[in-house]
C-alpha positions, 0 to 999 in steps of 0.5 A: 451103351445102355449098360454104361448109362446105367452104371454111370446113374448108379454111381451118381446116384450113390455119390449123392447119397453119401455125403459126409459131414464137416469133412476137412479138405485143408488137412495135410495129405500123409507123406506129402507134407515137405521137410520139417527142421528147427531153426539153427544158429546158421539159419538165425545169422544167414537171416540176420545178414542176408534175408533181412538187410537184402532180401537174399535167401541163402538155400543150403539144405539138399532139395532136388528140385533146384538141379538139373537132375542129369548130374550127380551132386551132393549136398553141402556140408553144415560147417562149410556154409558160414565161412563161404557166405562171410566171403560172399558178404565181405568180399561182394555185398560189403564193397558194393554197398560202400560203393554204391549204397545199400539199395544197389545190393537189394535192387540187383542182387540175385534173390536166392543163393543155392549152395551145392557141395560138389563140382557140376561136371559136364560133357566135354570135360568142363566143370561149372563152378557156378551159374546165374538164372535171369538174374533172380538165382545163383547157384554155387558149386564145389562148396565142400571143397571150400577153406577161406584159410586157403586163398587160392580156393577162397579166391575161386569162390569169390571169383565166381560170385563177381562173374555171376553177378557181373551177367546180372549186371549186363542183363540189366543194362548191357556193356558197350558193343566196342567191347566185343570188337577188341578180339572178335576173332578170338572167341570160340565155343571151343574155349576149353581146348583152345591154348594161347589165350594171353596172347590173343588178348584174353584175361583167362582161357574161359574169357574166350567163350563169348564176349559176355563171358570175356567181359565177366572174366575181365570184371571177376579177375580185376576185382578178385586179384586186386591191382597186384594180382592183375598187374602180375598177370599182365606183366607175364604177358610177353606179347604187347599187342595182347597187353594192349587189348586187355588194357582197352577191355579194362578201360571199357569195364571201368567206364561202363561201372562208372557211367552206367552204375555210378561205381568208381571201379578201382575204389570198388576193386581196393575194397574187395581186396582189403576185405578179402585180405582180412578174410584170407591173408595174402602174402605180399612177397608174391607181388613186390620184389625183384622181377615182380609186379612191383619192385619199388615202394616210394614213401612220402609222409607228406602225401601218404598219411596214417604211417606210424608214430615210430616212423614218422618221428625217425622221418621228421628227425631226418628231415630236421638234421637234413635242413640244418646240415648245410645252412648254405643249401638248406636241404629239404628231405622230399621222399624216399624210394626202396627199390628191389634191383636183384634177388639179393640187393636193395636200393635206398634212394633218399630224394631232396633238393637245395631251397636256398643259395646258388643250387636253389631247387636243384634236385639230388639223391643219395643212394645207399645200397643194401643186401637183403635176405628174404623168408616168406613174407619177411625181409632183412636189410643190411646196409653196404655201400654209398654213393657221394651223395649218400655220404654227405647226408648220412649222418643227417638222415641215419635215423631214416635209414637206421629204421629199415636195418633195425630189425627184420621187417614184414611185407604187408598192404596197407589202405587209405581209411577211405579205402581209395588207394592200396598202399605196400610197405613194411612192417616191424617184427618186433612191433606191430605198431611200427610200420610205413608204407607208400605207393607201388611201382616198377 
């Protein structure tokens, strides 16, 4: 003990006699200064579009402290970052900002997006596409496979973004307790091995994992599929009980967004789709046609504004001629409906009514039958037969009916300027400035 004491004393004395003057204790320790890099155009773009306006930092350079070290992950490819983040901004931030204001995103969005090049593989055979941590950070995986021109690929990323943001909103203010009571027996931790999710009232297989996941799946699928895609999913569901359950969940989602956040969910849905369709174009032929989510388009220039000048002129000329066709009845053109009645037949219904004479107020329909050929998103109509009413009015409405057989037409989505309504319609292949659209129906 005595020797130890002497040794310690000697060290203390030596230490007190070896003072260094002006030692810089703040200097960087070699090898521990961290990575440095020069700012790139991508960094500037991310700062201008995310960090500066929304205080949201996008981290794409590899940092092992951000990830689960038990997983095998890969860094992000540089050229994938901006295309992906364009979809994030255009189809997530911008629609929410338009519906709820810029402060909404500033307040509730995660403060950091971390991008990972590969998928995260989990035990049990599942993979992770994204995860949200306490409303502060969202990690997106599989970025290196992103291609916004491939809509199915871009949709998976966008769905993940909306799914994780829904969790953040629910963590801030929880959703209605009634939601989990709609299909309480269907939730299972073994969801990835469960079959028949649609028949059990779930919008996706993962929705069975837990009520919170069910809720986030409902929101993200309704937003990323849009009205057309969502209705297609429900139409494919052969269980009326299951569809009723999904509709009940939909109603609670819509009510939650309105009552909790003051957001018109269907308006948000339309905005997401408009942006997404611009960034990653969709083919309407997948949703409009015989046996599809929608089989008809009702066109009425009185209630649907913004139709092209060429179509509006043809419609008004037909309206004027029809009014003069019978001076006693004075027929008024009301609207028209194009319905795909089979894989090769289209019926054009021209609806009108008498405004004078003994038949005043009586409604009529002239039925013009066409065959059609479809190639991708293009259809070509050929007039074939007419019923008795159509024969009567055919000379008068020729400008209108003729519009649809003059050239092949492209099926397209159209939107009102305020983004409240999504329409379906036709654009001429020979003139991009000539188009008409209306309400999609069954």
